[in-house]
N, C-alpha and C positions, 0 to 999 in steps of 0.2 A: 698276476702280480707276480713280480720280479723274489727273487730269493734275496734274504739279508746276508751282506758277507758275515762270513763268520769270524770270533773272536780271534786276535791274533796270540800266535802259539798251540791254535787248534785247528785240526784237520777234518776232514770229515769221516765218516764212519767207517769208510775202507781205508783210511791209512792211519799211520801212527803216530803222535807229539810229536814235534821235534826238539822239543826243550824239556822231556820226562820221561826216565829210564823203564816206569812202568806205566802200564797199560793203564789208565783208568775208566769207568764207566761213562759213557757220554754226559749222563745228567750229573755225576758227583762231579766228574772234570769243570764241566760249565759254574757249576756252584764254587770249586777253587777259584776259577779263575774271577768270578765276580768278586769273590772275597778279599783277592790282591788285589783287582782294580781300585775298590774302595778305597785300601791304604794311599794310593796316590790323590785322591782326591783331594783338593785345599780346604784345611779345618779353619774353623774359628775366623773365617772372612770378616764378619761386622764389629768382632772384639766383645760380643756378646756370650760367651762360654756357651757349652752344651747341655741341654736340658736332660737330665737323668732320669729315666722312667723306672719304676720297678716291676718286675714280671707282674704284678697283680694288676698294674695300670695297663701295661701292656697288653695283658687278655683281655681286660676292660674295653679297651680301646677296638679292637679288632672284632669282638663280639658287636659292638656300635656298627662300626662297620660295614660288616657281615649282613645285618639287618634290615642296613639302607641300601642293598644291592637289589636292585632289581632283577626275579627270575630270568630265564632264558627260555624264549619258548621251545626252541629246539636243544635245551640240556647244556652241556658244552662242548657240542659237538664246532663251532667254530673254534672256540679256545685250542683245542685239541692241534685243528688243522695250521692255528697260526703259529702254535710251539712248536709243532714237526716242522712248519717252514723254515724255521731259524736254527732248526738241531738240536731240539728240546724233546724227549719222550718226557711227557707230564706222568704216564706210570709211572716208569721207574723214580723218579723224584717223591711219588707220593709212598712206595714202597719205604724208600729209603728214608722218608720222615718215619714212618710208623715203627722202624726199629730204633728210635732214638728213646731215650727212658729218663723223662723228667721227674728232677727230684723234687715232691710235693711240699719237703722241710724247707726250703728256702728264705733265710731270714727269720725265721721262726725258732726254730730250735738247732742244737748243736749234736752236728753228727756222732759218729762212735769213733770215726775216724779225725772228728775237727781236732786242732791242737794249738790254734792260736785263743786261748782261753782269755788273755790278757785283750786284747783288740776286740774280742765281744762285748767282755767287761767296759770297756772305755765307750763301745758304740750305746750300749742300755744306761749308762750312765749320761752320755748327752742326751739319750732320749728323756731319761727322767726329768732331765732340767729343763729340757724345752714344753715337756708337758705340765712342769710346776710353774714357770712362767706362764704361758699358754692359760692354764686355772687362776693365777694369779690377774692376769690383763682383765678374765671375764669377769672373775668376781668384780673386780675394781668397778669393770663398765656397770655392772648390777648395782653395786652400791651407787653409781653417778648417775645412773636411771631413777633409783629410788628416792635420791636426794632431789634432783629435778623435777620428782613428780610432787614431793612434800612439800617444798620451798617455794616454787613457781606455777606451775599446774594452770598454763595457761588454757583457755577456750579460745578456739578461735572465731566460734561463731559469736561468743562474746566481743572478740575486740574488735569484729565486723561490723556490729550494731554500733560500738561507742564510735566509730567511724563516720559510719550513716548516720547519727545523732550530731555528730558535729557538723553534718554539711546538711541538716535538715529533712534528710531523706528518709529518718522516721520519728515517730512521734518524741519527744525527751521524756526519757526514763523507760523506755523499749528494753534497754539494756542492763537499767537494774531488777527489771521483774526476771530475767533471763538469769540473769546472777543469782537472783533468790531461790530459783526452780533445781540449778545446777550445785547449789550452794558452793559456790565462787566465792571465798571468803576474798576481804580487798587486800589480807595479807599473805595471800597469796596460800596458804595451807586451807585445805577442806578438810570437814568431818571424816573421809575414806582417808585421805590421805596416809603412807605408809610412813613410819619412822624407821631414821637410820639404825641399825643394830649398834648397841655400844662396842664400842672399841673395847682392846683388852685393857687399856688404859683406865677406861670408866668403869669398865666391871671387877679392877680389883677391888678387892674390902680394905678398908681401913686407909683409902685413898682419895682424897677430894676429889672429884667430878670437875673434868672443866666442861664447861656451859655447851651444849651441845646445839645446832642448829633449831633442831624442832623446841628447843626448851627455851632458847633465846627468842626465838620468835614468838613463842607463849608470851612470853615477859613482857618483848621490847613492842610487838602490835603495831610494827613502821606499816604505812601505808604503801597501797600497791605503785608500782613504779615510778618510783621515786618522790610519789607526792607525799608532802608531810603538813603540819601542821602551820610551821612559819614559813614554810614555803622555800624558793632559793634564795641566796642572800644577793644577787645580781638579777638583771633583768627585768621585764614590766610581769607586773601579779594580777591579772584579771580575771574576775569574775566570768564566767562564760555569757550569764545571764545579765551581766552589767556592759560591759565591755572598757573601752580605756577612758578614764579621767579625762570630763570636759576640757577644751582648749584652751579657754579664758582662763580656769582655776591652774593649769598647769602652770601659765605663767606669773599668775600671779601668786602662788604657794610656792615659791623655787628661794632654795640659798637662807640667808640669815631670815626671811620672812617666816619662811615654812619653819624652819628650827624653832623661831620667838615661839610659833602656836605651839609647838609639839610641848616645849619646856612649860610653858604656863599650865598646859593640861594636865602634863606629868608630874606638875606641884599638886594640882588637885589630887591626881589619883596617890602620892603617896600619903597625901594626910589622910586619904580615905583609908587605906590600908595601916595605916599606924592606930587610927581610930578603930580598925576591927579587932587589932592586936590586944587593943585598950577595953573591948568589949563596950562601945560607947558609941551609939549611933550619931552620923553628923549629917547636916543639911548638904546634903551632894549639890539638887537641884539649883538653889540658890547660887553655890560657887561656882558651880560651872556658867550660871549665867552672867556671873561678874567676868568671868575670864573671857565670855562669847564675844561680850560688851566690850571690852577692851581692845580689841581687835580694832575699829574704825565706826564711822557713823554713816556709811553709804550704808543703801537699800538693803544689799545682803547680808549686811552684817546685821542690820537690825533685824532683821525677820529670822534670822538664827537666833539673835539673844530673845527675840520674842517669844521665840520656838520654846525656849525653855523656862520662861515663864509662864507660858502655856500649858507646860506639864505639872509645874509649880502648882496651879490652881486643880489640880485631881491628885498629886501628890503633897498631902502637907510636911511642910520643914521636918517636922518631929515624928514622920514615917520611919520604925526601925528597917534592918534590912531585911529582904526579901518577903514583905507583908502581904503581897499582892500573889504571890507564887501560885498558891494552891487554888485560889478562885479563878485566875486568869487563864494561867499554864494548862492546868489540869482537870478543871470541872468540864461538864457537859455543859452543853450550849444553852441547855434547857432547863438547866440545875438550880435550885434558889442562889447557890453561891454565884454561879457565871450570872445571871441575874442582878445582883448584888452590885457585881463589879459594872456591870455597864449603866447602873444608876449612877456609879460615881464618877462613871467616863461622861455620862449626858451632862451632870450638874455643874462638875471641872470644868470643862469645855464650854457650856453655857454661861457661866461665872466670868469665865475670861471672857469672852464676847461681850458681855456686859458693863465689865472694867474697863476695856481697852475702850468702848464706844463713850463712855460717860468722863475718860482721860481728853478721848477727842472733841469732845463739848467744850471743856474745860481749857485747852488751849486754843480752841476757835474765840471762845469769848477774849483770852488773855491776848491775842492776835487783836483781835478788833473791839474793843471795845466800846468805842463811840456810838458803832453799828448796833451792838447788842443790847446796851442800853440796859444793864443788870442794875445797877442802884437797888435801895432797900437792903433786905436780908441775901445775902447771899445763899440761899435755901437750894436744895435741889429742886422744888418747882421751879424758884427764878431762873434759876439758870438753865434749864431744858427750855421755859420760856423762850428765854435772850438767846438762844440755841435758833430756836423756833421765828425770832425775829432776823436773826441772821439769816435765814435759806430763805423766806418768803416774805419779807417786810422790808418794804422800798418806799421811801417818802410818804411813811404813815399808814401807807395801802396795802393789803395783802393781795398779793401778785394769784395765788394759785387760786382760782374761781370757784373750785369745788370742796373748800373746806369749808366746814361746820363751824360759823366765828357764832361765839357766846359770850358777848360782855367783852368784846375785842380781844377774845383768846381763840384759839384755834382748839376747841374742847378735847375732841377725837386726838388729834397730833399731838396734844400734851401729854394726854393719858397713856397714849402708843409709845410714845418717848422715854416715859416714866418704866415702859414695859423695857423698853428696848435697852436701857441703862439699868437695870436688875432692882430697880426702886419700885417694888409691888406695891408695899405697905403706902407709899407714899401718893401713889396713883390712888389708891382705895381712900384715904384720909380725903385728898381733892374731891373727890367723887362725892361722898358724904357731904364734905361743906358745901357742895355743889347740887345738892341732890333734888333741891327744887326745879333747876334748870333740865334735872334727867326725866321728870315726872311729864315734862312737856314733851321731850323727844324720844328716848327709851325710858320708859320708866322701870324698865325690868335687868336693865343694864347693872345698876348697884347692886343686885340681889344676886347674879350670876358672878360679876367681879367679887362679892365678899365672902363667898363660898369657895372661889376661886383660889384668893389669896391665904383662907384659912386653911386650905390643904397642905400649906408649907410646902416643900422641895418636892411633893408629889407632884403639884402644879395640875390638877385637874380636878374637874366638876363629879360630884354623887350622879347615879345614874338618873333621877328623874329632872335633874334640872338641865342634865347636856341632853336629854331627850328636849325639853322645852327650847333648849337655845337651837336644837337643830332644827325645832319645826318654825320657830319664829324666825330664823335664818333663811332657810328654804323659802318662806312667803314670801319675804317682803328685803331681802339684802344679799340672797347669792345672786342675783342678775345683777350683775354690775354694770353703770352707764358714766363711763368715765366724765364726762359733760356735768352732770348734777350730782352723782353719787361720792364721796366724801371716802377715798380710799382707806382712812386710816381707823374707820370704825367699820369698814369691810375686814382690814388685817386684824382688830381686836379681836370682833367675833369667830373668824376661820382658826385663830389662834388659842382662845379660850375655850371653844367648844370642840378645836379640831374638826372641823367642818371639812369636807369635800377632800379627803385625804388623797382622792386621785387626780388633783391640782394642786400641786406642793407651791408654784409661784401666785406672788400678791403682786400685781401690776401697780407702778408709781411708787411702790412702797421698799420694796427690795431691789435695791439698786448698784449697790456691788457684794462680794462673793463673801465677805463678812457678814452680810445681813441677813443674805440667803440663807448662810450656813445657822448662823442665830435660831432662824423661824423652824428650820428642819429639826433642831434641837428642841426646840418650843414644843413639835409636835409628835416628836418620839416619844415613846411612853413602850415599858418591858410590864408584861403583867404575868405569873407563874402558872394564871390559870388558862384550861385550854377552851374553856369557854366562855362565859361572863365573871369579870373578876369585881370584887365589892365596889367598883365605881360606873360596873354597869359596862364594861368595854367589852365588847365581842370581837370575834377573830376574824372580821369582815371589817373593822374599823381598826384595826390595830396595825400601827405603822411603828416596826420597832427600829432598834439603833442598827442592827443586820441589813434591814430593808435599806435602810439610810446607805451603808456601805457599798450594798451591792450597787445601788445605784451610782454611787459614785466612782467605783470601778469601772463602770460601765462608760460613765463619763471620759472616764481617763486623763491624762496631764494636759492633753493637747486643749480641752473645754477651758480649764483655767488657766495656761499658759500658752495658747496660741501660738505668738511668736518662738518660744523656748529660752526668752531671755532674764525668765522670773518665776525660775525652779521654785523659790519660797513659797507661793500663794499655794499649788499643791502640794506641799510639804505639811503646810501648816493643815489645808484641810482634812490631808490624813490624817494628822495627829487628832486633830480635835473631832474625827468620829472613831477614833480606838483604832486606828489600823498603824499600829505602831510597825509592824514586821514592812508591811509596803512601804511606809513612811523611810523606815530605815533605806530599804531596797532603794527607791527614786531617788533620795539626794547622795546615795555615795557618788554617784558620778560627777556631781558639780561641788560638792564638797567633803570626800573621803576623810580628813582630820576629822573634823566632828562629827562625821555621821558617827563612827566608832565611838566617841564620847557620849554620844548619845544614845549607842546599843549600851554602854557599858551604864550611862543613868538608869534606863529600862529594866536592864537585866538588875541592878542593884536591888531594886524596891521588886521584881520579878511581874515585870508588865513588859516583856517578851519572850515569844514562843521561842524556843531554839531547836533547831533541826537535830533529829535524829540520826539521819544518816550522811554522818558529818565526815565518815570515811569514802563516801562513793566519788567516784572517780570524775565526774562533770563537777564538782564542787561549785555550784551554783551557791549564790548569796542567800536566793529566797528560794523555799520549797516548799512544797502543799503536803500534809499527811494524810494520812486515810479518810479524816473528819471533813477534807477539804480547807482547813485551819493554815493561814500561809506561817509559815515558821522561817526563822534568820540563821545562816551556817555562823554561828556567833564565836566558834573557837577559830575558825581561820580570820574570820575577820579580825578579831585581835591579834592572830599570831602574824598575818600578812601585815599587818600595821606596825609590828615592833620592826621590820626589816631598817628602817632608818637608822636606828638609835641601839641596835643591838649589840653592836659588836664594841661600837664607844662607851655606852654605858650599859651593862648587863644587869645593872642593877635597876635600874627605871624597867626593862624586860620583864624581868623578874615579878615586879610588881604588876604589869600590866597581864603578863600570863596566868600569875596566881588570882585573876578573875574570872577566870574561865571555870575555876570551879564553884564559883557561885550557882552554876547550875546541878550542880552536886545534890542538892536537896530535893530532885525531882522524882516523884514516886512511880510514875508511869513506865512500866516496863524496862528498857536496861535503860534508859535513857540517861539519869544521874550518873549511875555508875561508871557508862559511859563518856560522859565529861571529866569525872573524875582523872579517867585514865588520859583522855585527851591532854588534862592539863600537865598532868605528869609528863607525858609525852613531849610535850612543849618542852618542859624545862630540861628534859634530857637532851631533846635537839640543841637546846640555847646551849647546853655546857658542852657539848661535840662541835657545834661552829664556831664558840668565841674560844675554845682551849685555857678560858680562863680561868682552870680549876679553882686554883685557892680563893680567890674571892669569890665564885660562887657555890663551889663545894667543902671549901674548907682546906686545913692541911693537919698532918698527923707528923710529929717532932719526931727527933731521931730517940728521945725517950718515951715513945708510945702515947702521950697527951695527944688529943685532939682538939682543935682550931675550929669553931665553928664558921661557915662560910653564909651566904645572903641565905639562899634559899632554905639551908635548918634552921638559920633566924627565923625564919616566915613560912615555918611548916606549920603553924596552926593554920593559915590561908587557905592552904593546899589539902588541908582535912587529913594530916599525916599526925597521929598524936603521938608518938614516939622518937627516939633515936635509932631503933632498931630499923623500925619500920620506913623511918627514911632511909637508911644506907640500902634496905632491899628495894624500896620503890624507884628510888633517883638513881643514887649513886652506881650501886651494883650492876642494873639494868643497862646505863649508860657505859658502862663497862664492859658488857656482853656484845652491845653493841659494835663497841672501838674494835674489839677482837676481831669479829665478825670481818668488818672493815678491813682486818689489815692492820689499824693502827695502836702496834704494840707498844710504844710510850704511852701512849695515853689511855688502854689497856691497863697496863700496869699501873700507871698513878691512880686510875678511877678504881680495880682494885683496892690498892693500898690505902685508899680514902675510905674505901668501904669494908676495910679491915677484913679481907681475904687475902691472909698474908700466904697462906700453901697455893691459891691459885694463883697468885704473883711468881712467885717458885717456879709452878708448873708452865705458864706462860712463857718465862726467860728461858725456861730449860727446852722447851720446843722452840722457839725461837732462835735460839742461839745453835740447837742440833739443826733446825732446818738452814739457818746461814752456815753452817761446817759442811753439809753435807753437800751443798750445791754447787759451793766455790772451788774451784777448781786448783788442786796442790802448786800450780805456778803460780798462782796469783795471790794477792794481798786486800782480797776483799773483806775479810775478814778483821776484825780487831783494827780497821784504819781509821777511826773515829777518833773525836777530841774529847777527854773529858769534859761531862755538863754538870749542869744542877739533877737532883734526886729523878729519877724517873724522864727526865727530859732530853736521854741521850738517845739519837737515833741509831749509834754504834750498838747491836746487839751486846758484845761485848763488854762494854764498858756501861750499859744497861744492868746487866749481869750483877757487876762488883759494883756499881751504886747500890744497889738493893741489898747485898749481902753485907754490904761494910754494915750497913743501917741495920738488919736484922740479927747479925752478930753481934753488935753490941747492946741489944735491948733481949735480956734472958724471956722477958716475958710474951715477946712477938715470936722469938726463934721456938719457942715451945709449940705454937700452933702452926710451925711448918712440920710437914711428915719428916721422920729420918731419909725415907727413900728419895725424897725430893731437895733436901739438900745434900744429900748425897751425889745425886744427879749431876747436882749443879757444880757441885767442887771438881766432879770428873771433868766435866764439861770444860771449865777452865785449866785445868790441869791439859786438855786437849790442845786449846787453845794456845796454850805456850808451848806443847811439842810441835804444834803447825809453824810457828811462828821460828822455834829455833831450825826446824827442817826447812824452810824456804829461803834462811841464812845461812845456809850450810854449815852451821853445828850442829854436827852427829851426836858428838857423846850426850850433849844438852838434849837432844831430842828423844833418843833414849831414856834418858833418865825421867825426862819430863813423862813419856809412855811408860816406864815403871811405876811414877806415882798414880796415872791413873787407874791400877789395878785391875787390870782385865785381862791382859795378856800374859800368858807363861814367860815371865823374863828369868826364871831359873837358875840358877848354872846346872841345876841336877836336870838327871834324866827320869822324872817321875812320870810314868804315861799315866797314873792314877790322879795326881795333883793336876796335870792339862787335862783329862777326864772331865775331871768336877768344877775344871774354871766353863770348859765347853757348855757341861750342864745348867751351869748358872747363868750362862748368855742370855736364855729366856726370861730371866728372872730382871734383868738390867731395863731401866728406865730404856723407853722406846728413843728417845734422844740420843743415847748413848749407843744404843746397838745400832741404829744408822748409821753411826760413824768408826765402829771397829774395822770395816773392812779399809778405811784409811789411816786407821793407827796400825794397819798389818804392813801398808803400801809402806807406811813413812821408816815403819823398825825396820823392814827388810831392806829397803833401800840406804837406811844407815847405816847396815850391816854389811852389806856390800860396798857401800864407801867408806869407810872404816879398813875394811880387808883390803882393797884395793889400794889402800894408802899406805898398808904396812907391804903390802907384797911389794909393792915399786921403791921401796925405801931402801936406801945405800946399804944401811946398818941392818942384822942381823944377828938378834941373840935369843936367848930360851924366854925372854919374856916378851919378845915380841909373838914367840911361836905360841906361847901359851896365851895370849891375848887372842891371837886368830882362834883359837883351837874354842875359847871361852864365845868367842863371838857365834862360832859356827854352830856351838851346840846351843846357844839361846834358839837362834835362827831355826835349827831344827824344830825345837819346841814350838815356835808361832807358828810352822808350817803345820807340824804335827795338829795342833788347836785349828788352823783355817780347815783341815782336812776334815775335820768334826761337824764345824760350822759350814761347808761349801756350800749346802745349799742354801743358804740365808744370805747367801752375798751374792752379789751379780757375777755372771758364768768367768768377764772379762777379768777382773780383780784377780781371781785363782790362778786363772793361766799366766797373771804379769807377777805372782805371787812363784810360780812354779820357775817361771823364765830368770825370777833373778835369785832363786834357790840354788840353780844352775851356775850361776855364777860364782858362790863361792866357792 
């Protein structure tokens, strides 16, 4: 290996250096030469600056490099030879390094010979400031993390399940179950969520607490991820389990047609609420039927109108509000109350079908009078006979060959249709009058019919007669021959005796859905006994309303509406069977406006089960409770409906939203209380969305008198008993939400309406203090607004002036504002004036306004004690003021500098000018002493700026 050339200026060990007068050891000379060469290397090539490492950091990195170095198998022999070949003696260098004494207290203590005390103190002060800033940043980060944990607290497994549910990858309700297990509330706060600690302002005794995020969340209960009772003001509002509204309906119900439909229904709702306020019942069903009937004569409209009449047969016109809520919504399925409710539904639905059929008979007779040949007395019996002639008589002969004719009358058909039209007594009278004929054909039938009619609304035979009829039916009637057997005789025996319940159809008789439904209602019977009731009905022979409902659900809409163009049939079938929730869910897609009012009508009388999980993220229209009973999301159904008119007519929206409180009387679990909260929440959302505060919430005049709004006048409808409860429940919580959303003018007015005057001033101070602190001194962002109406100004300065002008003129209101908040507001307004003077270059006026703030030591005396007392008072100032003190100092010192500079450059020199300059310097010195006492409470760069300005004086 060739030897490496020696560095410039050095010879071998046998020669002397050519540039040095003293002979240095080879190792030492080499180190000195290396040091000199490094000084000539280019610096800051990249322009990034050098990295300054401390002694401790260099030592730590050296240890890491040493640990990483792999040990050599032959020791350091190769290294010695390599260095020796370059003229470097490693042993000499090692000896020289051992003679170096390292000071172990570098950067940690002051040596006995250290004289730069000022530099050391400056270094320690900078370290303290940096440590204080870092601690403040960490504390803020911890508070923010705690706030996020308490108010957002998203669980990503839960969110993943929601997405999977949306695309049908997991069963619906999986996310809700996980939510219940994890304790995730829809408000985003769980039971274990930590609360943010109180700020200094909130913990100060005697001061009105501003609403914290946790308190607002507890009172407001806003739905998660932006979901609310009212929904968005624009866009399509769809329930996930319903989808969009039918296209044909969308084309029909647009523009003026839809508006007219809504207005007619709204008039009924307004009248309903008026009656409720006057504690009067209202025949709601007949009123709704009249409105629905006025929309036209087409098939769909007629079906909807008939559906109201159908409900009217179950609900008498004089029924009071929430009459059936306990029996229908809260009773167990097999309880006496529930069975009584089912009987009412069966009787009402059966009565409607019988009345509908008899109207059909009369209409057909009126349409074809010659063929009907009614003649004589138009009794029920004669009308039914005329109807039979229209159906089966042609050219004087009965066309249906299997009808049993007695004295030219199809006797079994006549009795059946008397049954079908609900005229059981007339059927019995006819049977008794012609008992001789029955003695020849079915001698026991009059006995069965008499017992059946005698049972009244129960419509069932006693046990012994039921067994006899069953035996007779099984003996010679059960095997039906369509060629020879009379189908109406078969139908009468089957219906009266409830025979062969496993075969529910009757051939040749039940031709349309209404007939089939009537026959099912005739055969359904409920009994509270689990074995045998007073009429001898055993469980095996029981066919209940619940059985009928399950069968209809299995059939589905396609069975009754195969082409999808006549949804009213299945809707009516569901109503007739008492499945009101499924009926609402089904028809909503086709007639959303009418559906909402069907739901309102049913809820008014307590015939609609409402969903307990109303705040679920799914927000389905139809849900199922733990017992498997369907429920309707009534709150969102009504809330979504108000979207079209709540901005243009908020009073009507209040009428609708107040109906959510109808469910507030439910006692099972928390459902009733939850619906009260939902109603109140919807009204608060309405207030914040429309911003029509004067109309909805009222107003407070300058003299302190309150003018009630729409909600307050109708607060009895939303279960609020007095004015104070109204202010706490509606107005104050709406104000809290507006404040959280950053809508300061709205929050101020809402707190003003709720008579929380001290909170109004506190919010004004906070907002004005923030706007002053964040705006640059060179801008005119603060105070650029124009004077507006009370509490409507977006400009925080104008807002503060508006409100304080009102409060100052009313002693009663002013007494409710704490002195600290009043003083803080006055200080902030003086700071605004000082800032405006500063921006406009009016330095003398700026100093005068700064003195009026009464925070800085602007006196002409050098009283250090007075300055210290002001510095001690700094911590007791309102936060909105303290955060602007650094800006005050900057404006004051800048004004001192500008005025002094103008006087120095003036061509006139006299004693007065010199005295003035001296006074300015004294006041500036006082300000700097004050700034030095509070320098750790303001940004570092501000104090540096103040120091530079002090040197200019």
